[in-house]
C-alpha positions in Angstrom: -28.7 3.5 -10.6 -30.4 5.1 -7.6 -27.7 6.1 -5.1 -28.6 7.0 -1.5 -28.4 10.6 -0.4 -25.2 11.6 1.2 -25.2 12.6 4.9 -23.1 15.2 6.7 -19.4 14.6 7.3 -17.9 13.1 10.5 -14.5 12.8 11.9 -14.2 9.5 13.7 -11.5 7.9 15.8 -11.1 4.4 14.2 -10.8 1.7 16.8 -10.9 -2.0 16.7 -14.3 -3.5 16.2 -15.5 -6.9 17.2 -18.0 -7.0 14.4 -18.3 -9.8 11.9 -19.0 -9.7 8.2 -22.6 -10.8 8.9 -23.1 -7.6 10.9 -22.3 -5.6 7.8 -25.5 -6.7 6.1 -23.8 -8.0 2.9 -25.4 -10.1 0.2 -25.4 -13.9 0.2 -23.1 -13.8 -2.9 -20.6 -11.6 -1.1 -20.7 -13.7 2.1 -20.0 -16.8 0.0 -17.1 -15.1 -1.7 -15.6 -14.0 1.6 -15.9 -17.5 3.0 -14.2 -18.8 -0.2 -11.4 -16.3 0.2 -10.9 -17.2 3.8 -11.9 -13.8 5.2 -13.5 -14.5 8.6 -13.5 -11.3 10.6 -13.3 -7.8 9.2 -10.1 -5.8 10.0 -10.6 -2.5 11.8 -10.2 -0.7 8.5 -12.9 -2.9 6.8 -15.3 -2.6 9.8 -14.8 1.2 9.7 -14.9 2.0 6.0 -17.5 -0.5 4.7 -20.7 0.8 6.5 -20.4 4.5 5.4 -19.3 3.4 1.9 -22.4 1.2 1.6 -24.5 4.2 2.5 -23.0 6.1 -0.5 -21.0 8.5 1.6 -17.6 9.9 0.6 -15.0 8.4 2.8 -11.4 9.5 3.5 -9.5 6.8 5.4 -5.9 7.0 6.7 -4.6 3.5 7.0 -1.2 1.8 6.6 -0.8 -0.9 4.0 -1.4 -4.4 5.1 -4.5 -3.5 7.1 -7.1 -4.9 4.6 -7.9 -1.6 3.0 -8.2 -3.1 -0.5 -11.2 -5.2 0.5 -12.5 -2.2 2.5 -13.4 -0.4 -0.7 -13.8 -3.5 -3.0 -16.7 -4.9 -0.9 -18.9 -1.8 -0.9 -18.3 -1.1 -4.6 -19.3 -4.6 -5.6 -22.3 -4.5 -3.3 -23.6 -1.3 -5.0 -22.9 -2.2 -8.7 -26.0 -2.1 -10.8 -26.8 -5.2 -12.9 -24.9 -5.3 -16.3 -28.2 -5.2 -18.2 -29.0 -1.9 -16.4 -25.7 -0.2 -16.7 -23.4 -1.7 -19.4 -20.5 0.7 -19.1 -17.9 1.4 -16.4 -19.6 2.1 -13.0 -16.5 2.3 -10.7 -13.0 3.6 -11.3 -10.0 2.8 -9.0 -6.8 4.8 -9.4 -3.6 3.4 -8.1 0.1 4.5 -8.2 1.7 1.5 -9.8 1.2 -1.2 -12.3 1.8 -3.9 -9.7 -0.9 -2.5 -7.4 -3.4 -2.3 -10.4 -3.0 -6.0 -10.9 -3.3 -6.7 -7.2 -6.5 -4.7 -6.8 -8.0 -6.2 -10.0 -7.4 -9.6 -8.6 -9.1 -8.7 -5.3 -12.2 -7.5 -7.3 -12.2 -10.8 -9.2 -11.9 -12.8 -6.1 -14.7 -11.1 -4.2 -17.0 -11.0 -7.3 -16.6 -14.8 -7.8 -20.4 -15.4 -7.4 -21.4 -12.2 -9.2 -21.7 -11.4 -12.9 -19.3 -8.5 -12.9 -16.0 -7.9 -14.8 -13.0 -5.9 -13.8 -10.2 -4.6 -16.1 -6.7 -3.4 -15.1 -5.2 -0.7 -17.4 -1.7 0.6 -17.1 1.3 1.5 -19.2 3.7 -1.1 -20.5 0.9 -3.3 -21.8 -0.8 -3.2 -25.2 -3.4 -0.4 -25.2 -5.2 -2.1 -28.1 -5.8 -5.2 -25.9 -7.1 -3.0 -23.1 -9.5 -1.2 -25.5 -10.8 -4.5 -26.7 -11.3 -5.7 -23.1 -13.2 -2.5 -22.2 -15.4 -2.9 -25.3 -16.4 -6.4 -24.2 -18.0 -4.8 -21.1 -16.5 -4.2 -17.7 -18.1 -2.7 -14.6 -14.9 -1.8 -12.8 -11.7 -0.3 -14.1 -8.5 -0.3 -12.0 -5.7 1.8 -13.5 -2.8 4.1 -13.1 -3.7 7.8 -13.7 -1.5 8.2 -16.8 -3.0 5.3 -18.7 -6.6 6.1 -17.5 -6.2 9.7 -18.8 -4.8 8.3 -22.1 -8.0 6.2 -22.6 -10.2 9.2 -21.7 -8.4 11.3 -24.3 -8.8 8.5 -26.9 -12.5 8.3 -25.9 -12.1 4.6 -25.3 -13.2 4.8 -21.7 -16.8 5.9 -21.1 -17.2 7.4 -17.6 -20.7 8.9 -18.0 -22.2 6.3 -15.8 -19.3 6.0 -13.3 -20.7 6.7 -9.9 -17.7 5.8 -7.7 -14.0 6.9 -7.9 -11.5 5.4 -5.5 -8.0 6.8 -4.9 -5.9 4.1 -3.4 -2.6 5.1 -1.9 -3.4 8.6 -2.7 -0.2 10.0 -1.0 2.0 8.0 -3.2 0.2 9.0 -6.4 0.8 12.7 -5.4 4.4 11.9 -4.5 5.2 10.7 -8.0 3.6 13.6 -9.8 0.1 12.3 -10.6 -1.9 15.2 -9.1 -2.7 16.9 -12.5 -3.8 13.6 -14.0 -6.0 12.8 -11.0 -7.7 16.2 -11.1 -8.4 15.8 -14.8 -9.9 12.4 -14.3 -12.0 13.5 -11.4 -13.3 16.4 -13.5 -14.2 13.8 -16.2 -16.5 11.9 -13.9 -19.6 14.0 -14.3 -22.3 12.3 -12.3 -23.6 14.6 -9.6 -24.1 11.7 -7.2 -20.5 10.5 -7.5 -19.1 8.8 -4.5 -15.4 9.3 -3.8 -13.3 7.0 -1.6 -9.8 8.1 -0.7 -7.4 5.8 1.2 -3.9 6.9 2.1 -1.2 5.8 4.5 -0.4 9.5 5.3 -2.5 12.7 4.9 -0.2 15.6 4.0 -1.7 19.0 3.2 -1.8 18.2 -0.6 -4.2 15.3 0.2 -6.3 17.5 2.4 -6.6 20.1 -0.4 -7.5 17.4 -2.9 -10.2 16.0 -0.6 -11.6 19.5 0.1 -12.0 20.2 -3.6 -13.3 16.9 -4.9 -15.1 15.2 -2.0 -18.5 16.0 -0.5 -18.6 16.1 3.3 -16.5 13.0 3.6 -16.6 10.7 6.6 -13.0 10.9 7.9 -11.5 7.8 9.5 -8.0 7.5 11.0 -6.6 4.0 11.4 -3.0 5.1 11.4 -2.3 5.7 15.1 -1.4 2.1 15.9 -0.4 0.9 12.5 2.9 2.7 12.1 4.6 1.1 15.1 2.3 -1.8 15.6 3.2 -4.8 17.7 3.2 -7.0 14.5 6.4 -5.4 13.2 9.7 -5.4 15.2 11.9 -2.6 14.1 15.7 -2.4 14.5 18.7 -0.6 13.1 22.4 -1.3 12.5 25.1 1.4 12.5 27.4 0.3 9.7 30.1 1.7 7.5 29.0 2.0 3.9 31.7 -0.2 2.7 30.6 -3.0 5.0 26.9 -2.8 4.2 26.9 -5.8 1.8 28.9 -8.0 4.2 26.3 -7.1 6.9 23.5 -7.9 4.6 25.0 -11.3 3.7 25.5 -12.2 7.4 22.0 -11.0 8.3 20.3 -13.1 5.7 22.3 -16.2 6.7 21.3 -15.6 10.4 17.7 -14.7 9.9 16.8 -17.2 7.1 13.7 -15.1 6.1 10.7 -16.9 4.6 10.6 -14.0 2.1 12.3 -10.7 2.3 12.3 -7.4 0.4 15.5 -5.4 0.4 14.9 -1.7 -0.4 17.4 0.5 -2.2 17.2 4.2 -3.2 18.1 3.9 -6.8 17.4 1.7 -9.8 21.1 1.3 -10.5 21.8 0.4 -6.9 19.0 -2.2 -7.0 20.5 -3.9 -10.1 24.0 -4.0 -8.6 22.8 -5.3 -5.2 20.6 -8.0 -6.8 23.5 -9.2 -9.0 25.8 -9.6 -6.0 23.2 -11.4 -4.0 22.5 -13.9 -6.8 26.1 -15.0 -6.6 25.5 -16.0 -3.0 21.9 -17.0 -2.6 19.3 -18.9 -4.6 15.9 -17.5 -5.5 16.8 -13.8 -5.7 14.9 -11.3 -7.9 15.0 -7.6 -8.7 12.3 -5.1 -9.6 12.3 -1.4 -10.5 10.8 1.1 -12.8 13.2 0.8 -15.7 12.2 -2.9 -16.3 9.6 -3.5 -19.0 6.2 -4.6 -17.8 6.4 -8.3 -18.9 9.6 -8.6 -16.9 8.1 -7.0 -13.9 5.1 -9.2 -14.1 7.2 -12.4 -14.3 9.2 -11.3 -11.2 6.0 -10.5 -9.2 4.4 -13.8 -10.2 7.5 -15.7 -8.9 7.5 -13.7 -5.7 3.8 -14.2 -5.1 4.2 -17.9 -5.8 7.1 -18.0 -3.3 9.5 -19.1 -5.9 11.6 -16.1 -5.1 12.8 -15.7 -1.5 14.6 -12.4 -1.8 13.4 -9.4 -3.8 15.5 -6.2 -4.2 13.2 -3.3 -5.0 12.9 0.5 -5.3 10.3 2.4 -3.3 7.8 3.2 -6.1 7.7 -0.4 -7.4 7.8 -2.0 -4.0 4.8 0.0 -2.9 2.5 -2.3 -4.9 3.7 -5.5 -3.4 1.1 -7.3 -1.3 2.4 -10.7 -0.2 1.4 -11.9 3.2 4.3 -14.3 3.5 6.9 -11.5 3.7 8.7 -12.0 7.0 11.6 -9.4 6.7 12.1 -5.9 5.4 15.7 -4.7 5.1 16.4 -1.1 4.3 19.8 -1.4 2.7 19.6 2.3 2.1 18.0 4.4 4.9 14.9 6.1 3.2 15.3 9.8 2.7 11.6 10.4 3.3 10.3 9.2 6.7 6.9 8.3 5.0 8.8 6.0 2.7 10.0 4.2 5.8 6.4 3.7 6.9 5.4 2.3 3.5 8.5 0.1 3.3 7.9 -1.7 6.6 4.2 -2.0 5.8 5.2 -4.8 3.3 5.6 -7.1 6.3 3.4 -7.7 9.4 0.4 -7.7 7.1 -3.1 -8.6 8.3 -1.9 -9.3 11.9 1.1 -11.5 10.9 4.4 -10.8 12.6 7.3 -9.3 10.7 10.7 -7.7 11.3 12.3 -4.6 9.7 16.1 -3.8 9.8 17.5 -0.5 8.7 21.2 0.0 7.8 22.3 3.5 9.1 25.6 4.9 7.9 27.5 7.9 9.2 25.6 10.4 7.2 22.1 9.0 8.0 21.7 10.2 11.6 19.2 13.0 10.8 17.2 10.6 8.6 17.0 8.1 11.5 15.8 10.9 13.8 13.0 11.9 11.5 11.9 8.3 11.2 11.7 7.9 14.9 9.7 11.1 15.4 7.4 10.1 12.5 6.6 6.7 14.0 6.8 7.9 17.7 9.1 5.1 18.5 12.8 4.7 19.1 14.3 2.0 16.9 16.3 -0.5 18.8 20.0 -0.6 17.9 21.4 -4.0 17.3 24.9 -5.3 16.6 26.7 -7.7 14.4 30.3 -8.5 15.5 32.8 -6.7 13.4 30.2 -4.5 11.7 30.1 -1.6 14.1 30.8 2.0 12.8 34.1 3.4 13.7 32.3 6.7 14.3 29.0 7.1 16.0 26.0 8.0 13.8 25.3 11.7 14.5 21.7 12.4 15.4 20.8 16.0 15.8 19.4 16.8 19.3 16.5 19.0 18.3 13.7 20.0 20.7 11.2 17.8 18.8 13.5 14.8 19.2 13.9 15.5 22.9 10.1 15.8 23.3 9.6 12.6 21.3 12.2 10.7 23.4 10.7 11.9 26.7 7.2 10.9 25.6 8.4 7.4 24.7 10.4 6.8 28.0 8.9 4.3 30.3 7.4 2.3 27.5 7.8 -1.4 28.5 9.3 -4.0 26.2 7.2 -5.4 23.4 5.2 -8.5 24.2 7.0 -10.6 21.7 10.5 -9.1 21.7 12.8 -11.0 19.4 16.0 -12.3 21.0 19.1 -11.3 19.0 
């Protein structure tokens, strides 16, 4: 396949575009698939990433989840695939942090390739590797997988990457967070084509991501869509100060008051997730639970029920919850305040997706003051404290008054109320 020559890098400020998909010079097959999928106007991420990706350039995009970034790399990959009779082996590889996200991305490829003769396989742990080998042997043009399982196939020589011209790292920061960096580097080294195109999308860009990009990407076009995504108008963000022993009672009353269309409740631990889900099932219908200790068929069943809206409440841990892309999620409840402020960004990104409105509540106990401070500095926004009668903390949450917090608070003063402020 003749790939276009790569141009020099650029660092662009990504702003909203009024372009349409027609302006992106896509094929008739892709335009029909977009119409069938109900995609009318490209999101800012799509309008920014698709043009340089179609030119064959390496692209590093910083974007929060729920901004349409999956289609942003799926569309240019499908548009550049060579016909199956020209290249019969895998042409594009997409690496993702979780099994659930692998399935989601595979489904997006299948949806947008509806009028094309291309096949996509999802490979990840917990499912039969024999069946995955058989699927790859039948011929697929795109493989979406978790790094561990992809590396397993490479070692078994059941995944031929000699003709792979594109590698995409989706949610790269999360893959590094959970220890996949060595696997990712081995996989990138296994893709030997000199004209390899690398696309990297990440909600945050810590130094480890910058080092990875510097080593494995060629003069990437750098796009930053994160400035308005973290504290966007589509997500209302509040916190309760609550004693630990009253957190479950607060949760029960909050669910009864809010009556969410669908909600994800985040916990820090797998054990805590199980215990909370069990207590909620005694009070509410349509409650599910998902975490890393569950076997893959069980996780698949839970996710299918949640996507089909047969589950209204899902209790989840961070790693598994990261792969959930359901546009009908109206509420995020942080039953446990996240210890990493970037985890907060990823958690609330499950709602308010693709411009829809959502709300996030965080339960803050007496020892969580410093965590709250870090979150507010990270998102450059003060969370609004709200109250539930009888649920107030006996002692105030202690927030350290550090210079950076004072600066952040000063910078945020004078900010008017949100356009669509919820009434509590």
